[in-house]
All heavy atoms as a GROMACS GRO file, in nm:
protein
  606
    1MET      N    1  -4.284   2.945   1.831
    1MET     CA    2  -4.195   3.032   1.904
    1MET      C    3  -4.108   3.106   1.804
    1MET      O    4  -4.056   3.048   1.711
    1MET     CB    5  -4.110   2.949   1.998
    1MET     CG    6  -4.021   3.029   2.085
    1MET     SD    7  -3.950   2.921   2.208
    1MET     CE    8  -3.787   2.981   2.208
    2VAL      N    9  -4.092   3.232   1.825
    2VAL     CA   10  -4.012   3.314   1.734
    2VAL      C   11  -3.868   3.309   1.781
    2VAL      O   12  -3.839   3.329   1.898
    2VAL     CB   13  -4.062   3.460   1.734
    2VAL    CG1   14  -3.974   3.545   1.646
    2VAL    CG2   15  -4.206   3.464   1.690
    3GLN      N   16  -3.779   3.279   1.689
    3GLN     CA   17  -3.638   3.275   1.722
    3GLN      C   18  -3.570   3.398   1.664
    3GLN      O   19  -3.594   3.435   1.550
    3GLN     CB   20  -3.573   3.149   1.665
    3GLN     CG   21  -3.624   3.022   1.729
    3GLN     CD   22  -3.555   2.900   1.673
    3GLN    OE1   23  -3.480   2.910   1.578
    3GLN    NE2   24  -3.580   2.787   1.733
    4GLU      N   25  -3.484   3.456   1.746
    4GLU     CA   26  -3.411   3.573   1.701
    4GLU      C   27  -3.295   3.528   1.612
    4GLU      O   28  -3.231   3.428   1.638
    4GLU     CB   29  -3.356   3.649   1.820
    4GLU     CG   30  -3.462   3.707   1.909
    4GLU     CD   31  -3.403   3.776   2.030
    4GLU    OE1   32  -3.285   3.815   2.023
    4GLU    OE2   33  -3.474   3.791   2.129
    5VAL      N   34  -3.269   3.603   1.510
    5VAL     CA   35  -3.160   3.571   1.419
    5VAL      C   36  -3.074   3.696   1.402
    5VAL      O   37  -3.125   3.803   1.374
    5VAL     CB   38  -3.212   3.524   1.281
    5VAL    CG1   39  -3.098   3.500   1.186
    5VAL    CG2   40  -3.297   3.400   1.297
    6GLN      N   41  -2.944   3.679   1.421
    6GLN     CA   42  -2.852   3.788   1.397
    6GLN      C   43  -2.797   3.772   1.256
    6GLN      O   44  -2.747   3.666   1.220
    6GLN     CB   45  -2.737   3.786   1.497
    6GLN     CG   46  -2.779   3.814   1.639
    6GLN     CD   47  -2.662   3.804   1.735
    6GLN    OE1   48  -2.558   3.748   1.702
    6GLN    NE2   49  -2.681   3.857   1.854
    7LYS      N   50  -2.806   3.877   1.179
    7LYS     CA   51  -2.759   3.869   1.041
    7LYS      C   52  -2.620   3.931   1.029
    7LYS      O   53  -2.594   4.036   1.082
    7LYS     CB   54  -2.857   3.939   0.947
    7LYS     CG   55  -2.989   3.867   0.938
    7LYS     CD   56  -3.078   3.929   0.836
    7LYS     CE   57  -3.208   3.850   0.828
    7LYS     NZ   58  -3.298   3.902   0.727
    8SER      N   59  -2.536   3.860   0.961
    8SER     CA   60  -2.403   3.908   0.932
    8SER      C   61  -2.393   3.926   0.781
    8SER      O   62  -2.487   3.898   0.708
    8SER     CB   63  -2.301   3.807   0.982
    8SER     OG   64  -2.171   3.852   0.954
    9SER      N   65  -2.278   3.966   0.734
    9SER     CA   66  -2.264   3.990   0.591
    9SER      C   67  -2.270   3.861   0.509
    9SER      O   68  -2.311   3.863   0.394
    9SER     CB   69  -2.133   4.063   0.562
    9SER     OG   70  -2.024   3.984   0.608
   10CYS      N   71  -2.233   3.748   0.568
   10CYS     CA   72  -2.231   3.626   0.488
   10CYS      C   73  -2.311   3.510   0.545
   10CYS      O   74  -2.335   3.413   0.476
   10CYS     CB   75  -2.087   3.584   0.461
   10CYS     SG   76  -1.996   3.547   0.611
   11PHE      N   77  -2.353   3.516   0.670
   11PHE     CA   78  -2.430   3.406   0.728
   11PHE      C   79  -2.518   3.454   0.842
   11PHE      O   80  -2.500   3.563   0.893
   11PHE     CB   81  -2.338   3.293   0.775
   11PHE     CG   82  -2.244   3.335   0.885
   11PHE    CD1   83  -2.279   3.315   1.016
   11PHE    CD2   84  -2.120   3.393   0.856
   11PHE    CE1   85  -2.194   3.352   1.118
   11PHE    CE2   86  -2.035   3.430   0.958
   11PHE     CZ   87  -2.072   3.410   1.089
   12ALA      N   88  -2.614   3.371   0.882
   12ALA     CA   89  -2.705   3.403   0.992
   12ALA      C   90  -2.680   3.305   1.106
   12ALA      O   91  -2.660   3.186   1.084
   12ALA     CB   92  -2.849   3.394   0.946
   13VAL      N   93  -2.682   3.354   1.228
   13VAL     CA   94  -2.659   3.272   1.347
   13VAL      C   95  -2.779   3.286   1.438
   13VAL      O   96  -2.820   3.397   1.470
   13VAL     CB   97  -2.531   3.316   1.422
   13VAL    CG1   98  -2.513   3.234   1.548
   13VAL    CG2   99  -2.411   3.307   1.332
   14ARG      N  100  -2.836   3.176   1.479
   14ARG     CA  101  -2.947   3.180   1.575
   14ARG      C  102  -2.892   3.208   1.714
   14ARG      O  103  -2.797   3.144   1.759
   14ARG     CB  104  -3.024   3.049   1.575
   14ARG     CG  105  -3.105   3.030   1.451
   14ARG     CD  106  -3.199   2.914   1.470
   14ARG     NE  107  -3.287   2.906   1.355
   14ARG     CZ  108  -3.312   2.796   1.288
   14ARG    NH1  109  -3.257   2.682   1.325
   14ARG    NH2  110  -3.393   2.799   1.185
   15VAL      N  111  -2.956   3.302   1.783
   15VAL     CA  112  -2.911   3.340   1.916
   15VAL      C  113  -2.924   3.223   2.012
   15VAL      O  114  -2.840   3.201   2.097
   15VAL     CB  115  -2.990   3.462   1.968
   15VAL    CG1  116  -2.955   3.493   2.112
   15VAL    CG2  117  -2.962   3.582   1.879
   16SER      N  118  -3.031   3.143   1.998
   16SER     CA  119  -3.052   3.031   2.089
   16SER      C  120  -2.943   2.925   2.077
   16SER      O  121  -2.917   2.852   2.171
   16SER     CB  122  -3.189   2.967   2.064
   16SER     OG  123  -3.195   2.916   1.932
   17GLU      N  124  -2.877   2.918   1.964
   17GLU     CA  125  -2.769   2.819   1.946
   17GLU      C  126  -2.638   2.868   2.005
   17GLU      O  127  -2.550   2.789   2.036
   17GLU     CB  128  -2.751   2.788   1.798
   17GLU     CG  129  -2.869   2.716   1.738
   17GLU     CD  130  -2.855   2.698   1.588
   17GLU    OE1  131  -2.756   2.747   1.530
   17GLU    OE2  132  -2.945   2.635   1.530
   18THR      N  133  -2.623   2.998   2.022
   18THR     CA  134  -2.496   3.052   2.071
   18THR      C  135  -2.495   3.069   2.222
   18THR      O  136  -2.388   3.087   2.279
   18THR     CB  137  -2.467   3.189   2.007
   18THR    OG1  138  -2.572   3.279   2.040
   18THR    CG2  139  -2.454   3.176   1.857
   19ARG      N  140  -2.609   3.063   2.286
   19ARG     CA  141  -2.614   3.080   2.432
   19ARG      C  142  -2.583   2.948   2.500
   19ARG      O  143  -2.634   2.844   2.464
   19ARG     CB  144  -2.752   3.130   2.476
   19ARG     CG  145  -2.782   3.269   2.426
   19ARG     CD  146  -2.918   3.314   2.464
   19ARG     NE  147  -2.931   3.322   2.609
   19ARG     CZ  148  -3.046   3.330   2.671
   19ARG    NH1  149  -3.158   3.331   2.604
   19ARG    NH2  150  -3.050   3.337   2.803
   20ASP      N  151  -2.500   2.953   2.606
   20ASP     CA  152  -2.470   2.832   2.680
   20ASP      C  153  -2.581   2.802   2.782
   20ASP      O  154  -2.669   2.883   2.806
   20ASP     CB  155  -2.334   2.844   2.750
   20ASP     CG  156  -2.330   2.958   2.851
   20ASP    OD1  157  -2.418   3.045   2.844
   20ASP    OD2  158  -2.239   2.958   2.936
   21GLN      N  159  -2.575   2.685   2.840
   21GLN     CA  160  -2.680   2.640   2.934
   21GLN      C  161  -2.692   2.732   3.054
   21GLN      O  162  -2.802   2.759   3.101
   21GLN     CB  163  -2.651   2.498   2.981
   21GLN     CG  164  -2.690   2.390   2.882
   21GLN     CD  165  -2.838   2.393   2.852
   21GLN    OE1  166  -2.877   2.431   2.743
   21GLN    NE2  167  -2.920   2.354   2.946
   22ALA      N  168  -2.580   2.781   3.106
   22ALA     CA  169  -2.585   2.867   3.225
   22ALA      C  170  -2.660   2.997   3.194
   22ALA      O  171  -2.739   3.045   3.275
   22ALA     CB  172  -2.444   2.897   3.274
   23ALA      N  173  -2.637   3.052   3.076
   23ALA     CA  174  -2.705   3.176   3.038
   23ALA      C  175  -2.854   3.152   3.018
   23ALA      O  176  -2.937   3.234   3.057
   23ALA     CB  177  -2.643   3.233   2.911
   24LYS      N  178  -2.888   3.039   2.959
   24LYS     CA  179  -3.029   3.006   2.940
   24LYS      C  180  -3.099   2.990   3.074
   24LYS      O  181  -3.209   3.038   3.095
   24LYS     CB  182  -3.044   2.878   2.858
   24LYS     CG  183  -3.009   2.895   2.712
   24LYS     CD  184  -3.026   2.764   2.639
   24LYS     CE  185  -2.987   2.775   2.493
   24LYS     NZ  186  -3.002   2.647   2.423
   25ARG      N  187  -3.034   2.917   3.167
   25ARG     CA  188  -3.092   2.894   3.299
   25ARG      C  189  -3.107   3.025   3.375
   25ARG      O  190  -3.208   3.048   3.442
   25ARG     CB  191  -3.008   2.796   3.380
   25ARG     CG  192  -3.064   2.775   3.520
   25ARG     CD  193  -3.004   2.659   3.592
   25ARG     NE  194  -3.040   2.530   3.540
   25ARG     CZ  195  -3.158   2.472   3.555
   25ARG    NH1  196  -3.254   2.534   3.617
   25ARG    NH2  197  -3.180   2.352   3.506
   26ALA      N  198  -3.008   3.113   3.366
   26ALA     CA  199  -3.015   3.241   3.436
   26ALA      C  200  -3.132   3.323   3.384
   26ALA      O  201  -3.205   3.384   3.462
   26ALA     CB  202  -2.884   3.318   3.418
   27GLY      N  203  -3.151   3.324   3.255
   27GLY     CA  204  -3.265   3.397   3.197
   27GLY      C  205  -3.397   3.338   3.241
   27GLY      O  206  -3.491   3.410   3.275
   28TYR      N  207  -3.406   3.205   3.240
   28TYR     CA  208  -3.528   3.136   3.281
   28TYR      C  209  -3.558   3.165   3.428
   28TYR      O  210  -3.672   3.194   3.465
   28TYR     CB  211  -3.512   2.986   3.258
   28TYR     CG  212  -3.628   2.904   3.305
   28TYR    CD1  213  -3.748   2.905   3.236
   28TYR    CD2  214  -3.619   2.826   3.419
   28TYR    CE1  215  -3.856   2.829   3.278
   28TYR    CE2  216  -3.725   2.750   3.462
   28TYR     CZ  217  -3.843   2.752   3.392
   28TYR     OH  218  -3.949   2.678   3.436
   29ASP      N  219  -3.456   3.157   3.513
   29ASP     CA  220  -3.475   3.184   3.656
   29ASP      C  221  -3.518   3.329   3.680
   29ASP      O  222  -3.602   3.355   3.766
   29ASP     CB  223  -3.347   3.154   3.734
   29ASP     CG  224  -3.318   3.006   3.743
   29ASP    OD1  225  -3.411   2.925   3.721
   29ASP    OD2  226  -3.201   2.970   3.772
   30ALA      N  227  -3.462   3.422   3.605
   30ALA     CA  228  -3.500   3.562   3.620
   30ALA      C  229  -3.646   3.583   3.584
   30ALA      O  230  -3.719   3.657   3.653
   30ALA     CB  231  -3.410   3.650   3.534
   31VAL      N  232  -3.692   3.518   3.479
   31VAL     CA  233  -3.832   3.530   3.438
   31VAL      C  234  -3.923   3.469   3.544
   31VAL      O  235  -4.026   3.527   3.579
   31VAL     CB  236  -3.854   3.464   3.301
   31VAL    CG1  237  -4.001   3.452   3.268
   31VAL    CG2  238  -3.783   3.542   3.192
   32ARG      N  239  -3.886   3.353   3.596
   32ARG     CA  240  -3.968   3.289   3.701
   32ARG      C  241  -3.974   3.375   3.825
   32ARG      O  242  -4.080   3.389   3.888
   32ARG     CB  243  -3.910   3.152   3.736
   32ARG     CG  244  -3.944   3.048   3.634
   32ARG     CD  245  -3.903   2.909   3.673
   32ARG     NE  246  -3.915   2.884   3.815
   32ARG     CZ  247  -3.851   2.788   3.880
   32ARG    NH1  248  -3.772   2.707   3.815
   32ARG    NH2  249  -3.868   2.771   4.007
   33ARG      N  250  -3.860   3.435   3.865
   33ARG     CA  251  -3.856   3.521   3.984
   33ARG      C  252  -3.944   3.644   3.964
   33ARG      O  253  -4.019   3.684   4.053
   33ARG     CB  254  -3.712   3.564   4.011
   33ARG     CG  255  -3.665   3.540   4.150
   33ARG     CD  256  -3.525   3.587   4.179
   33ARG     NE  257  -3.440   3.620   4.067
   33ARG     CZ  258  -3.349   3.539   4.013
   33ARG    NH1  259  -3.333   3.418   4.058
   33ARG    NH2  260  -3.275   3.580   3.912
   34ALA      N  261  -3.936   3.704   3.847
   34ALA     CA  262  -4.018   3.823   3.818
   34ALA      C  263  -4.166   3.788   3.821
   34ALA      O  264  -4.248   3.864   3.872
   34ALA     CB  265  -3.979   3.882   3.683
   35GLU      N  266  -4.202   3.672   3.767
   35GLU     CA  267  -4.342   3.629   3.767
   35GLU      C  268  -4.390   3.604   3.910
   35GLU      O  269  -4.502   3.641   3.947
   35GLU     CB  270  -4.358   3.503   3.683
   35GLU     CG  271  -4.499   3.453   3.673
   35GLU     CD  272  -4.592   3.546   3.599
   35GLU    OE1  273  -4.546   3.630   3.521
   35GLU    OE2  274  -4.714   3.535   3.622
   36ALA      N  275  -4.306   3.542   3.992
   36ALA     CA  276  -4.343   3.516   4.132
   36ALA      C  277  -4.362   3.647   4.208
   36ALA      O  278  -4.457   3.661   4.287
   36ALA     CB  279  -4.237   3.431   4.200
   37GLU      N  280  -4.275   3.745   4.185
   37GLU     CA  281  -4.288   3.875   4.251
   37GLU      C  282  -4.416   3.946   4.207
   37GLU      O  283  -4.483   4.009   4.288
   37GLU     CB  284  -4.166   3.962   4.220
   37GLU     CG  285  -4.040   3.915   4.288
   37GLU     CD  286  -3.916   3.992   4.241
   37GLU    OE1  287  -3.930   4.082   4.154
   37GLU    OE2  288  -3.808   3.960   4.290
   38ARG      N  289  -4.448   3.936   4.078
   38ARG     CA  290  -4.570   3.999   4.027
   38ARG      C  291  -4.693   3.937   4.092
   38ARG      O  292  -4.784   4.007   4.134
   38ARG     CB  293  -4.578   3.983   3.874
   38ARG     CG  294  -4.697   4.056   3.812
   38ARG     CD  295  -4.708   4.029   3.663
   38ARG     NE  296  -4.734   3.890   3.634
   38ARG     CZ  297  -4.854   3.831   3.640
   38ARG    NH1  298  -4.959   3.900   3.676
   38ARG    NH2  299  -4.868   3.704   3.610
   39GLN      N  300  -4.694   3.805   4.103
   39GLN     CA  301  -4.807   3.738   4.166
   39GLN      C  302  -4.818   3.774   4.313
   39GLN      O  303  -4.928   3.791   4.367
   39GLN     CB  304  -4.795   3.586   4.149
   39GLN     CG  305  -4.821   3.540   4.008
   39GLN     CD  306  -4.803   3.391   3.994
   39GLN    OE1  307  -4.755   3.322   4.084
   39GLN    NE2  308  -4.842   3.339   3.878
   40GLN      N  309  -4.704   3.788   4.380
   40GLN     CA  310  -4.705   3.825   4.521
   40GLN      C  311  -4.760   3.967   4.538
   40GLN      O  312  -4.839   3.993   4.630
   40GLN     CB  313  -4.563   3.817   4.578
   40GLN     CG  314  -4.556   3.838   4.727
   40GLN     CD  315  -4.415   3.822   4.779
   40GLN    OE1  316  -4.319   3.825   4.705
   40GLN    NE2  317  -4.403   3.805   4.910
   41ARG      N  318  -4.719   4.061   4.450
   41ARG     CA  319  -4.772   4.198   4.457
   41ARG      C  320  -4.923   4.198   4.433
   41ARG      O  321  -4.997   4.270   4.501
   41ARG     CB  322  -4.703   4.287   4.354
   41ARG     CG  323  -4.566   4.334   4.395
   41ARG     CD  324  -4.516   4.446   4.305
   41ARG     NE  325  -4.521   4.413   4.163
   41ARG     CZ  326  -4.423   4.356   4.094
   41ARG    NH1  327  -4.311   4.323   4.154
   41ARG    NH2  328  -4.437   4.332   3.965
   42GLN      N  329  -4.969   4.118   4.339
   42GLN     CA  330  -5.113   4.111   4.312
   42GLN      C  331  -5.188   4.057   4.434
   42GLN      O  332  -5.295   4.105   4.468
   42GLN     CB  333  -5.141   4.023   4.190
   42GLN     CG  334  -5.108   4.087   4.059
   42GLN     CD  335  -5.135   3.995   3.942
   42GLN    OE1  336  -5.143   3.874   3.957
   42GLN    NE2  337  -5.146   4.053   3.824
   43GLN      N  338  -5.132   3.956   4.499
   43GLN     CA  339  -5.195   3.898   4.618
   43GLN      C  340  -5.204   4.001   4.730
   43GLN      O  341  -5.307   4.013   4.797
   43GLN     CB  342  -5.118   3.774   4.664
   43GLN     CG  343  -5.179   3.704   4.782
   43GLN     CD  344  -5.316   3.645   4.749
   43GLN    OE1  345  -5.343   3.610   4.635
   43GLN    NE2  346  -5.400   3.634   4.848
   44LEU      N  347  -5.095   4.077   4.752
   44LEU     CA  348  -5.097   4.180   4.855
   44LEU      C  349  -5.199   4.288   4.823
   44LEU      O  350  -5.268   4.338   4.912
   44LEU     CB  351  -4.958   4.242   4.870
   44LEU     CG  352  -4.852   4.154   4.934
   44LEU    CD1  353  -4.715   4.222   4.927
   44LEU    CD2  354  -4.888   4.121   5.076
   45GLU      N  355  -5.210   4.326   4.696
   45GLU     CA  356  -5.308   4.426   4.655
   45GLU      C  357  -5.450   4.375   4.680
   45GLU      O  358  -5.536   4.450   4.727
   45GLU     CB  359  -5.289   4.461   4.508
   45GLU     CG  360  -5.375   4.574   4.462
   45GLU     CD  361  -5.344   4.706   4.530
   45GLU    OE1  362  -5.228   4.729   4.568
   45GLU    OE2  363  -5.437   4.786   4.546
   46LYS      N  364  -5.475   4.247   4.650
   46LYS     CA  365  -5.606   4.188   4.677
   46LYS      C  366  -5.639   4.192   4.825
   46LYS      O  367  -5.750   4.223   4.866
   46LYS     CB  368  -5.612   4.043   4.629
   46LYS     CG  369  -5.638   4.027   4.483
   46LYS     CD  370  -5.652   3.880   4.451
   46LYS     CE  371  -5.668   3.855   4.304
   46LYS     NZ  372  -5.675   3.711   4.274
   47GLU      N  373  -5.538   4.159   4.908
   47GLU     CA  374  -5.560   4.159   5.053
   47GLU      C  375  -5.590   4.300   5.104
   47GLU      O  376  -5.675   4.319   5.191
   47GLU     CB  377  -5.438   4.101   5.124
   47GLU     CG  378  -5.421   3.952   5.103
   47GLU     CD  379  -5.292   3.899   5.161
   47GLU    OE1  380  -5.216   3.977   5.222
   47GLU    OE2  381  -5.267   3.779   5.144
   48LYS      N  382  -5.520   4.400   5.049
   48LYS     CA  383  -5.546   4.538   5.090
   48LYS      C  384  -5.687   4.580   5.050
   48LYS      O  385  -5.757   4.645   5.128
   48LYS     CB  386  -5.445   4.632   5.025
   48LYS     CG  387  -5.308   4.627   5.085
   48LYS     CD  388  -5.215   4.724   5.016
   48LYS     CE  389  -5.074   4.716   5.070
   48LYS     NZ  390  -4.984   4.808   4.998
   49GLN      N  391  -5.728   4.545   4.930
   49GLN     CA  392  -5.862   4.580   4.885
   49GLN      C  393  -5.968   4.508   4.969
   49GLN      O  394  -6.071   4.565   5.001
   49GLN     CB  395  -5.880   4.547   4.738
   49GLN     CG  396  -5.803   4.640   4.646
   49GLN     CD  397  -5.817   4.602   4.501
   49GLN    OE1  398  -5.876   4.500   4.467
   49GLN    NE2  399  -5.762   4.685   4.414
   50GLN      N  400  -5.942   4.383   5.005
   50GLN     CA  401  -6.036   4.308   5.087
   50GLN      C  402  -6.047   4.370   5.225
   50GLN      O  403  -6.156   4.380   5.281
   50GLN     CB  404  -5.993   4.161   5.098
   50GLN     CG  405  -6.092   4.075   5.172
   50GLN     CD  406  -6.228   4.070   5.104
   50GLN    OE1  407  -6.237   4.075   4.982
   50GLN    NE2  408  -6.332   4.060   5.182
   51ALA      N  409  -5.934   4.416   5.281
   51ALA     CA  410  -5.936   4.480   5.412
   51ALA      C  411  -6.018   4.608   5.408
   51ALA      O  412  -6.088   4.641   5.504
   51ALA     CB  413  -5.794   4.509   5.459
   52LYS      N  414  -6.011   4.681   5.297
   52LYS     CA  415  -6.090   4.802   5.284
   52LYS      C  416  -6.238   4.770   5.280
   52LYS      O  417  -6.321   4.843   5.333
   52LYS     CB  418  -6.052   4.877   5.156
   52LYS     CG  419  -5.918   4.942   5.162
   52LYS     CD  420  -5.887   5.012   5.031
   52LYS     CE  421  -5.748   5.072   5.031
   52LYS     NZ  422  -5.719   5.136   4.902
   53LYS      N  423  -6.274   4.658   5.219
   53LYS     CA  424  -6.414   4.620   5.204
   53LYS      C  425  -6.472   4.560   5.332
   53LYS      O  426  -6.593   4.555   5.349
   53LYS     CB  427  -6.429   4.518   5.091
   53LYS     CG  428  -6.401   4.576   4.955
   53LYS     CD  429  -6.416   4.472   4.848
   53LYS     CE  430  -6.384   4.527   4.711
   53LYS     NZ  431  -6.395   4.426   4.607
   54ASP      N  432  -6.388   4.513   5.423
   54ASP     CA  433  -6.435   4.446   5.544
   54ASP      C  434  -6.518   4.537   5.634
   54ASP      O  435  -6.599   4.489   5.711
   54ASP     CB  436  -6.317   4.391   5.625
   54ASP     CG  437  -6.256   4.268   5.560
   54ASP    OD1  438  -6.320   4.210   5.471
   54ASP    OD2  439  -6.144   4.232   5.599
   55HIS      N  440  -6.500   4.667   5.627
   55HIS     CA  441  -6.570   4.758   5.716
   55HIS      C  442  -6.706   4.800   5.665
   55HIS      O  443  -6.783   4.861   5.738
   55HIS     CB  444  -6.483   4.881   5.743
   55HIS     CG  445  -6.349   4.847   5.799
   55HIS    ND1  446  -6.332   4.779   5.916
   55HIS    CD2  447  -6.225   4.868   5.750
   55HIS    CE1  448  -6.204   4.761   5.939
   55HIS    NE2  449  -6.136   4.815   5.841
   56GLY      N  450  -6.734   4.770   5.542
   56GLY     CA  451  -6.865   4.803   5.487
   56GLY      C  452  -6.890   4.952   5.483
   56GLY      O  453  -6.802   5.031   5.457
   57SER      N  454  -7.015   4.992   5.514
   57SER     CA  455  -7.052   5.133   5.503
   57SER      C  456  -6.998   5.218   5.618
   57SER      O  457  -7.004   5.340   5.612
   57SER     CB  458  -7.204   5.146   5.497
   57SER     OG  459  -7.260   5.094   5.616
   58TRP      N  460  -6.946   5.156   5.722
   58TRP     CA  461  -6.893   5.232   5.835
   58TRP      C  462  -6.758   5.295   5.804
   58TRP      O  463  -6.719   5.392   5.868
   58TRP     CB  464  -6.881   5.144   5.960
   58TRP     CG  465  -7.014   5.114   6.020
   58TRP    CD1  466  -7.089   5.003   5.998
   58TRP    CD2  467  -7.088   5.195   6.109
   58TRP    NE1  468  -7.206   5.010   6.069
   58TRP    CE2  469  -7.207   5.128   6.139
   58TRP    CE3  470  -7.065   5.318   6.168
   58TRP    CZ2  471  -7.303   5.180   6.223
   58TRP    CZ3  472  -7.161   5.370   6.253
   58TRP    CH2  473  -7.279   5.301   6.280
   59GLY      N  474  -6.684   5.239   5.711
   59GLY     CA  475  -6.556   5.294   5.670
   59GLY      C  476  -6.442   5.251   5.761
   59GLY      O  477  -6.462   5.184   5.862
   60PRO      N  478  -6.320   5.289   5.727
   60PRO     CA  479  -6.203   5.243   5.802
   60PRO      C  480  -6.186   5.310   5.937
   60PRO      O  481  -6.117   5.258   6.024
   60PRO     CB  482  -6.087   5.279   5.709
   60PRO     CG  483  -6.135   5.390   5.627
   60PRO     CD  484  -6.283   5.367   5.609
   61VAL      N  485  -6.249   5.425   5.961
   61VAL     CA  486  -6.234   5.495   6.089
   61VAL      C  487  -6.331   5.440   6.192
   61VAL      O  488  -6.293   5.403   6.304
   61VAL     CB  489  -6.252   5.647   6.072
   61VAL    CG1  490  -6.246   5.716   6.207
   61VAL    CG2  491  -6.146   5.703   5.979
   62PHE      N  492  -6.459   5.435   6.157
   62PHE     CA  493  -6.561   5.393   6.253
   62PHE      C  494  -6.577   5.241   6.258
   62PHE      O  495  -6.623   5.187   6.357
   62PHE     CB  496  -6.694   5.460   6.220
   62PHE     CG  497  -6.687   5.609   6.227
   62PHE    CD1  498  -6.720   5.686   6.119
   62PHE    CD2  499  -6.643   5.673   6.342
   62PHE    CE1  500  -6.713   5.824   6.125
   62PHE    CE2  501  -6.635   5.810   6.350
   62PHE     CZ  502  -6.670   5.887   6.241
   63LYS      N  503  -6.543   5.171   6.153
   63LYS     CA  504  -6.538   5.025   6.141
   63LYS      C  505  -6.671   4.955   6.158
   63LYS      O  506  -6.716   4.885   6.070
   63LYS     CB  507  -6.433   4.967   6.235
   63LYS     CG  508  -6.294   5.014   6.201
   63LYS     CD  509  -6.191   4.960   6.292
   63LYS     CE  510  -6.055   5.019   6.253
   63LYS     NZ  511  -5.953   4.990   6.346
   64ASN      N  512  -6.736   4.971   6.272
   64ASN     CA  513  -6.867   4.908   6.294
   64ASN      C  514  -6.940   4.986   6.405
   64ASN      O  515  -6.886   5.077   6.465
   64ASN     CB  516  -6.853   4.760   6.330
   64ASN     CG  517  -6.765   4.738   6.450
   64ASN    OD1  518  -6.760   4.818   6.541
   64ASN    ND2  519  -6.693   4.626   6.449
   65ARG      N  520  -7.063   4.947   6.431
   65ARG     CA  521  -7.145   5.019   6.528
   65ARG      C  522  -7.083   5.016   6.667
   65ARG      O  523  -7.079   5.116   6.738
   65ARG     CB  524  -7.284   4.959   6.533
   65ARG     CG  525  -7.377   5.031   6.629
   65ARG     CD  526  -7.512   4.967   6.630
   65ARG     NE  527  -7.572   4.984   6.496
   65ARG     CZ  528  -7.691   5.037   6.474
   65ARG    NH1  529  -7.766   5.073   6.574
   65ARG    NH2  530  -7.736   5.051   6.353
   66GLN      N  531  -7.031   4.902   6.708
   66GLN     CA  532  -6.973   4.889   6.841
   66GLN      C  533  -6.851   4.980   6.856
   66GLN      O  534  -6.837   5.050   6.957
   66GLN     CB  535  -6.935   4.744   6.865
   66GLN     CG  536  -6.890   4.714   7.005
   66GLN     CD  537  -6.860   4.566   7.021
   66GLN    OE1  538  -6.832   4.496   6.924
   66GLN    NE2  539  -6.867   4.519   7.144
   67HIS      N  540  -6.765   4.982   6.757
   67HIS     CA  541  -6.647   5.066   6.763
   67HIS      C  542  -6.686   5.214   6.760
   67HIS      O  543  -6.628   5.297   6.831
   67HIS     CB  544  -6.553   5.032   6.645
   67HIS     CG  545  -6.422   5.104   6.650
   67HIS    ND1  546  -6.396   5.214   6.576
   67HIS    CD2  547  -6.310   5.080   6.724
   67HIS    CE1  548  -6.273   5.256   6.599
   67HIS    NE2  549  -6.219   5.178   6.690
   68PHE      N  550  -6.783   5.249   6.679
   68PHE     CA  551  -6.834   5.386   6.672
   68PHE      C  552  -6.884   5.431   6.808
   68PHE      O  553  -6.850   5.542   6.854
   68PHE     CB  554  -6.946   5.395   6.568
   68PHE     CG  555  -7.008   5.530   6.556
   68PHE    CD1  556  -6.947   5.628   6.481
   68PHE    CD2  557  -7.127   5.557   6.620
   68PHE    CE1  558  -7.004   5.754   6.469
   68PHE    CE2  559  -7.186   5.683   6.609
   68PHE     CZ  560  -7.126   5.782   6.535
   69ASN      N  561  -6.963   5.347   6.875
   69ASN     CA  562  -7.017   5.382   7.008
   69ASN      C  563  -6.906   5.395   7.111
   69ASN      O  564  -6.912   5.481   7.198
   69ASN     CB  565  -7.118   5.280   7.053
   69ASN     CG  566  -7.246   5.290   6.972
   69ASN    OD1  567  -7.276   5.395   6.917
   69ASN    ND2  568  -7.321   5.181   6.966
   70SER      N  569  -6.803   5.312   7.100
   70SER     CA  570  -6.694   5.320   7.196
   70SER      C  571  -6.615   5.451   7.181
   70SER      O  572  -6.559   5.502   7.278
   70SER     CB  573  -6.600   5.201   7.184
   70SER     OG  574  -6.528   5.208   7.063
   71LEU      N  575  -6.612   5.506   7.060
   71LEU     CA  576  -6.542   5.633   7.038
   71LEU      C  577  -6.623   5.751   7.091
   71LEU      O  578  -6.566   5.855   7.126
   71LEU     CB  579  -6.519   5.655   6.886
   71LEU     CG  580  -6.419   5.562   6.820
   71LEU    CD1  581  -6.420   5.586   6.670
   71LEU    CD2  582  -6.280   5.585   6.875
   72HIS      N  583  -6.754   5.739   7.101
   72HIS     CA  584  -6.839   5.852   7.137
   72HIS      C  585  -6.898   5.842   7.277
   72HIS      O  586  -6.989   5.917   7.310
   72HIS     CB  587  -6.950   5.868   7.032
   72HIS     CG  588  -6.897   5.912   6.900
   72HIS    ND1  589  -6.851   5.825   6.806
   72HIS    CD2  590  -6.879   6.037   6.851
   72HIS    CE1  591  -6.810   5.892   6.701
   72HIS    NE2  592  -6.824   6.022   6.725
   73MET      N  593  -6.849   5.749   7.356
   73MET     CA  594  -6.897   5.742   7.494
   73MET      C  595  -6.828   5.850   7.576
   73MET      O  596  -6.708   5.861   7.578
   73MET     CB  597  -6.865   5.606   7.555
   73MET     CG  598  -6.949   5.496   7.498
   73MET     SD  599  -7.120   5.527   7.531
   73MET     CE  600  -7.176   5.368   7.570
   74CYS      N  601  -6.906   5.935   7.640
   74CYS     CA  602  -6.849   6.043   7.721
   74CYS      C  603  -6.880   6.022   7.866
   74CYS      O  604  -6.975   5.972   7.908
   74CYS     CB  605  -6.906   6.178   7.677
   74CYS     SG  606  -6.855   6.219   7.510
   0.00000   0.00000   0.00000
């Protein structure tokens, strides 16, 4: 793991040593929340793509033979 180091004129301080527990937890929680949101967006995108594929060659308007016939009954 790469640790960030802030350089001063006479000494170096590691950022991880200067952060308190609350700040570390807040950062960790923010990363977890962002990852969960990303996974949720990916899942919704998969569901949308699957819904598009469910109709096959009939497409989203005609859907299937039965629905097509019901639209054209006069």
